[in-house]
C-alpha positions in Angstrom: -7.5 -2.9 -1.3 -7.7 -6.1 -3.6 -4.4 -4.2 -4.9 -3.2 -4.0 -1.1 -4.0 -8.2 -0.9 -2.7 -9.0 -4.2 1.1 -6.9 -3.5 0.9 -8.6 0.2 1.2 -12.1 -1.9 -1.4 -13.3 0.7 -4.9 -15.1 0.8 -8.0 -12.8 1.5 -8.2 -15.9 4.4 -5.0 -15.8 5.4 -5.0 -11.5 6.3 -8.8 -12.4 7.8 -6.6 -14.8 9.8 -4.1 -12.9 10.8 -6.5 -9.4 11.6 -8.4 -12.5 13.7 -11.5 -11.2 11.6 -14.3 -14.0 10.6 -14.1 -15.7 7.3 -15.5 -13.3 4.0 -14.8 -10.4 5.7 -12.9 -9.1 3.4 -14.2 -10.7 0.4 -17.2 -8.6 1.7 -16.0 -5.5 2.0 -14.6 -6.5 -1.8 -18.3 -6.8 -3.2 -19.4 -3.6 -1.0 -20.0 -4.1 2.1 -19.0 -1.3 4.2 -16.3 -1.8 7.1 -16.8 -0.3 10.3 -14.3 2.7 11.1 -12.7 0.9 13.4 -12.5 -2.1 11.3 -11.1 0.7 8.3 -8.4 1.8 11.0 -7.2 -1.6 11.3 -6.8 -2.6 7.9 -5.4 0.6 6.9 -2.7 -0.3 10.0 -2.5 -3.3 8.8 -1.2 -2.0 4.9 0.4 0.4 6.3 -1.7 2.9 4.3 -4.4 5.4 5.4 -7.8 5.0 5.7 -8.4 7.9 3.3 -6.3 5.7 1.1 -8.7 2.4 1.4 -11.7 4.4 1.2 -10.3 6.4 -2.7 -10.3 9.4 -1.3 -6.7 9.8 -1.2 -4.8 7.8 -3.5 -1.1 8.7 -2.1 0.6 5.7 -0.4 2.1 6.5 2.6 6.1 7.2 3.2 6.2 3.4 4.8 4.4 1.5 1.6 6.6 3.6 -0.7 9.7 2.3 1.8 7.9 -1.2 1.8 7.6 -1.1 -2.5 11.3 -0.3 -2.7 12.5 -3.0 -0.5 10.6 -5.8 -2.7 12.6 -4.1 -5.9 15.7 -6.3 -6.8 19.5 -5.1 -6.5 18.7 -4.3 -10.4 15.3 -2.4 -10.0 16.8 -0.7 -7.3 19.6 1.0 -9.2 18.1 1.8 -12.1 15.4 3.5 -9.8 18.2 5.0 -8.3 19.5 6.7 -11.8 16.0 7.8 -12.8 15.9 9.9 -9.7 19.3 11.2 -9.5 18.8 12.3 -13.4 15.7 13.6 -12.8 16.7 15.7 -9.7 20.4 17.4 -11.9 18.0 18.1 -14.4 15.3 20.2 -12.0 18.3 21.5 -9.6 17.8 25.1 -10.5 14.3 23.7 -9.0 15.5 23.5 -6.1 17.3 26.5 -5.5 
């Protein structure tokens, strides 16, 4: 969860306020306290990831999170990523046939 908080560029306290949680709730989860199932779902929805991702069962971000990451890239980074994808697709085109 710390990585998601860092990527959001918000503080633990700011996110707690936005979620309506008491102060230090997220910090307590960070140091090992387990959230309820309801809280886990709320936090997952807030960060646009699955609950499985938060618990470490699945390390795949959701499509929406990937889109959010892409939107945060600069124009130059988007062009570079496009070029990498284009080259990869062209070199693996036979695999798609």
